[in-house]
Structure formats: C-alpha cells, structure tokens
N, C-alpha and C positions, 0 to 999 in steps of 0.2 A: 457553396451548396450546404444546406443544413442536414446533418445526419439524423435520421429518424431514431427516436428514443425507443428502446426495446419495451415490449409490453410487460406489465407487472407479472403476468403468469408465465413468462418465458424463463422458468427457473433454471434451465440448463445453461443459460448464458449470462445470468446476473444474480447478485445477491440482493434480496429485497431489503431496503433500508427503512429507517424510521420515517424519513421524509416521504417515501412512497406510501407508507401506511397513513400518514397524516393527510396526504393528497387524496388518497382513495376514500378516506372517511370524512373529509371535509372538516377536520379538526386541526388544532395547532399541534406542532411537534411536541411542545411541552405537555399538553394534555394527554397525548398518546403515550409519552414516556411515563408519566405519572400513573396512568391507567394500567400499563403493563407491570409496573412495580407495586401495584396494590395500594397506593396512597389513599387514605381515608377521605381526603377532600374531593375525590372524584366519585361521582355517583355510581352505584353498583350497575345500573343499566348501561352506562357508558363504558365501564370496565369490561362488562360482558361483551359488548359490541366490539370493542377493540381486540379482546382476546380471540373472539371468533374470526375476525379479519386476519389476525396473526396466524391462526391455524390455516385459513383458506389460502393465504399467500406464502405459507411456510416461512414466516419471518423468524430468523434466528439471530438474536443480538450477539454481538461480540462481547464475550464475558469480561475481558480485560478492559475494554473501553467502557463498558457499563459500570465496572467497579470504580473507574476513575471519575466518571460523571456523578454517580450516586453516592460514592463513598462506601458502597456495600460489596461484599464478596459473594452474596447469595449463598452463603453456607452457614449452617448452625453447628455449634460445637458441643461436645460432651467429653468430659474428662472422668475416667474411671479410676478408682483407687484400688489397686491390686491387693492391698492388705485387708480389704473387707472379707469377712468370713465366707461369703458366698459369691465372690467376684467371678468365679468361673462356672457358676451353676447354669443349667439349661435355660432358666427363665431369662437370663441376661441376653441370650441370643434372641429370644422373642421380643424383649424390650427394644433392643437395638434395631431389629427388623421393623418394629412399629415406628420408631423415631425416623428411620430412613424413609419409610413409605410416606409418612406424614410430611416430611421435608420435600420429597420428590413431588408430591401432589401440589405443593405451593411453588414449584420451580426452584427449590433449594437443594443443596447437597448436604451431607452430614460429614463433619470432620470429627474423628474420634482419637483421643489421646489417652495416655495412661500415666498414673503417678504411683509411686511406691508408698507414700504416706502423706499426712496432712500438709507438712511443710513443702514437700515436692509438689503437692497438688496446687498450691497457690503459685509457685514458681512456674508451673506448666500453664496455668491460666495467663500469667503475665507474658509468657513467651508467645502464646497464641495471639494475644492482643497486639503485641509488638509487631508480629509478622502479619497481622491482619488476616488471620486464617478463618475467622468466624464473625458474623454480625451479632450474634447472641448465643446464649448457652442454656442447655437443659441441665438442671441440677438434680440428679437423683438422690434419694434418701436424705431429705432435709434434716439438719441438725438443730439442736436447741441453741447452741452458740455457733453459728455458721459463718466461718471466715470467708467462704466463697461469696455469700450474700453481701457481706460488708465490703469486700473488695470491688465487686462488680457494681454495687450501688454507688460507691464513692466515685467509680470511674464512669458512671452514667452509661453502662453497657447493659442492654436488655438481657433478661434471664427469666426463666420460669422454673419453679420448684415442683418436684414430684414429692409433695408433702406440704406442710404449712409452717408459718412463722408467727410468733407472738409479736415481735417487732416487724410489722408488716408493711411499713412505708416502702413504696416502690416495688412491692412483691406481687407477682401473679403466680397462680398455681393450678395444678390439677391434682386431686388427691382422692383416695378411697376412704370412706368413712369407717375406719377401723374401730372407732369408739362405739358406733352403732352395732358393729359385729360382736364386740365383747359384751355389750348389754344384752343383745339377742341370745348369745350363747348362755349367759347366766339364766335368763328367763326360760329358755328351753330346758335346761337342766333342772330348774326349780319345778317346772311342770311335770317332771318325771320323779319328783319326790326328793331331789337332792337338796340338802341344807348346808352341809359342810362342803363348800366349794372352794378349791384352791385356785390361785392365779400365779402363773409364771410369766413374767413380763420380759420384754426384749431389752435391747441396749438402751440405757437411759441417756446416752448422748444424742439419741435421735428423737426428733419431734413426735414421731408416732407413739413412742412408749408412754409419754405423759397422757396423750389422748386416749390410749387403750386402757390405761389405769383408771381414768375418769369414767370410761364406758363400763368397765367392770363394776366400779362402785355404784354407778347409776343403776345397773341391772340388779345388784344386791338390794339396794334401797327399794326399787320397784317391786321386788319379790318379798319384801319385808324380812330380809335375812341380814344377820349381823356379819360385818366384815371382821374376820379374825386376822390380826397382823401376823400371827404365826403361820398363816396359810398363804402368805404373799412372799414370793421370791422374785428378784429382779436381775437384769443383766444376763439373761440366758438366751444366746442366739445360735448355739450349735447343739448338735445331738449330745455331746459330752456334757455341756453345761446344763442342758435340759434334764439329763439323767441325774446329775448331782443335785439339781433343784428338787427333783422328785424324791430323791433319797431324804432330803431335809424335811419335805412335807410328810413323808410316810413315817417319820420318827415322832411326829406330834402325837401325844397320847390319844386324842380324839381325831384320828386322821381323816382327811377328806375322802368323800366317796366319788368326787368328780373334780377334774382340773381343767381350767381354761388356760390356753397358752397363746401368747401374743404372736408367736411365729411357729410354723410347722416343724422346723428342726428341733425346737425344744420339745414339742409334743412327741416326736419320735424318740427323744431321749426318755420321756416318761414311759414309753413302751419298754425300753431296755430295763429300766428299774423295776417295772411291774413284773417282767419275766423273771428277774433275779429274785423277787419276793414271792413268786408263784401266784401272782394276781392276774386274773384274766381281764384283759381290756374289753370294755363294753358290758361286763358282768360284775366283776368286783370293783372296777374303777372305770369311770367314764372320762373320756378325753375329747376336747374340741380344740382344734388348731386354727391357724389363719395363714393363708398364702395360696393354698391349693397346689403345692408342688407335686411333681410326679411321684416322688418317693412315698407320699401319703397314700396314693392310689394303689401302690404295690405292697403296702404294709398289711399285716394280718392281725386283726381285721382291718379293713380299709379305714383310714383316718377321716373322721367327720371334721370338716374344715370350711372356712369361708374363702372362696376362690376369688382370685383377682386376675382379670384379663390384662396381662402386662403388655401384650402387643397393642391392644386397643388404647391403653394408657399412653404408650410411647407415641403412637400416631397422633393422639389428641394433644399431647404436650408440644409436639413439633408445630402443629397447626396454630395453637395459641401463641407460641413464641414468635412465629412469623407475623402474626397480627400485632404483637407488641413491638416488633422491629419496625413495622410500618406506621407506628405512632399511636396505637390505641392505648388508653390509660391502663396501667397495671391493675388498678382497683376494679376495672370492668372485666378483667380476665382471670376470675377466680371461680373454680367450680369443684364440687365434690360429687362422687358417685358411690353407690353401695357395692359391697362385696356380695357374692352369691353363696348361700349356705348349701353345702353338699352333705346331706344327712346320711351318713354311712354307718359302718359297723362298730365304731368305737364309743357309741353312746347307747346307754340302756337305762332302765328304771333303777332306782335306789333299792337294792335287795333288802335292806333293813326295814323298808316301808311296805314290803309286800305281804307281811304277816300281821 
C-alpha cells in the first residue's frame, strides 16, 4: 500500500524542500536554487516568482547544506581597525546598523571583526577567509595604498569600498562626493565676501583627503581666488590636531577670515583656537566642516557642515556587495552621492568687506 504524500502546506509535519519548490513551480531544481541565490543568469521575473513561492510555502534552506552546495556562507564581513581616531564614535553604530540591515534585506548576515593596527588587519582578513566566515567584505575608509584591496583582489574575493581607488581594477564602491562639498563650501564663503580662505585637510593616507584637496582648489579657481600654500594644513583628524592647524593659520600675517575643514573634528578644533584668541566663530572667523557629527550640532554656534547619512551608506554598501558576490562586474557597481549642506551658525559675511 502506497503511503500518501503530505501536502506542501502541511508545515507542521514536514519541512518544505527545494524539490517541493521546483515541483510546485514547474521549474528545474537548479533554476530554483539559482533564483533563490540571486544569480544574474536567472531572469528577474523568475527570481521574483520563486521568492514569492518560498514565502508562501515558508521554505527555509538548511544554511550548512547551502554553504556546501554553493560555496557561500551568506555572510558579509567587516573588519574594524580600533586604532582609528574615531573608531568608537556614534556614527560607527549607525554605519554598522546600515550594513546589517542591507545584508539582512538580501538574506545575508554580517560578521564583524576587529584589528589593532594595519598588520593585524591583514592577518584578521586572512583568518576570516581561511575559516570561510564571509563571502565578501565591506572596506570602510579607503586608503591611497590599500593593502586590504591588494590582498582581496589577489585572492579573488569580492569586496566593496566606502571610498574610491586610483588603481580601480576589480574595485566597486559607494562613496560621498566630498570633493563637491569642499568646492561648494569655498563658493559659499566667496559669495559672502571671503577671499582669504584656509583649508584644513584630513588624513593624507586616506583617499578622501586627495579628493577634498582637489575640490577645495576647484572652488578657489571657480571663485577667481588664489590658493595660498600658507593657508593649507593637512593631516588633521582630531580636535587637538584641528586646534593646532588653526593656530598655524592664525599666525599667518594676512590670516584667513574663513576656514574649510575636511572633517568636523578638525573644525571643532578651530573653535577651540578661536576661543583662545578671542575670535567669535561666525563673526570674526567663519568655519565649514564635513561629516555632520552630533558634536557639531551641539557646538556654540552650531557648526555649518556637509552631513553624510552613514546608515544609508552602510545599507547601500551591503546591497552592492551582495550583487558583486552574485557575479555582477565590479565596474558596474560604482556610485557616488552628494553630502547635504547644513547652513548653521558658524558662517557669516566677511566683516572687512562690510564697510
């Protein structure tokens, strides 16, 4: 006597298998599997149809079996360098939340590890790869000479940069156009009569610093203003370094009436120096930063800055990385978005031009 087969929707007595899915859809088992894993050779309409059926039947793949069959862990990795100046800042929590949500939306998890310094960073990546803890990696804070990129590219492991690279073979990225922000900052200050505009750049080991220097120079040229090398200071990423950079600028005989900073922490350092010199921010000295950190909103006066939605960027990075893991070409997965200017109390007209 032949035993009757349980119905597909009898979820209490059986686990729905990929064979059940294929039979219900009239597709091959291979097509269903590739559709569930987002392979680009399966039409979007078919992928949607398969995923809807999976939801209807409450199909739950066995993760370990799936990893064996596909060679994937369905996890993306991120390694944090604890020696970074702002590794514990609140924006990092927002960034991680965004990456995690973006991964979850694609059916992936997020594996986070930490490293003490650059050498430990590479060793950590190698350990994660050896233990098959991630299918690909998000690389925050792209560097000019990025050993992470070199290692992962040589190992043919998918990755995505939060930033950009000059040697861009095999690189995909999501980035904020900081160079446009610096240009716009200069033009805004020039429209208020400022001609002596200083620039405090960030860490020169990072790709963003070169781009923001180009943006500053572009803005000065567009405003028909001369760039004075004495009004340029680089490698300021903390409040203390920003304060020291501002002290250097204020010692120049024809000191700046406005300063553009590549990072908000340096801009808040300018506040500290201005207070020591009895200069009123927004009146005697205008300041524009970049990042949109919470401390800027609490400064007196509030810091005018270009804000970045780090949670949205994290989510987008995860989404693009999963597409890369699924086989899309890196060169097709490159995008940049603008920062948003918050025009607050730290910018005012050049007093010397008011009379």
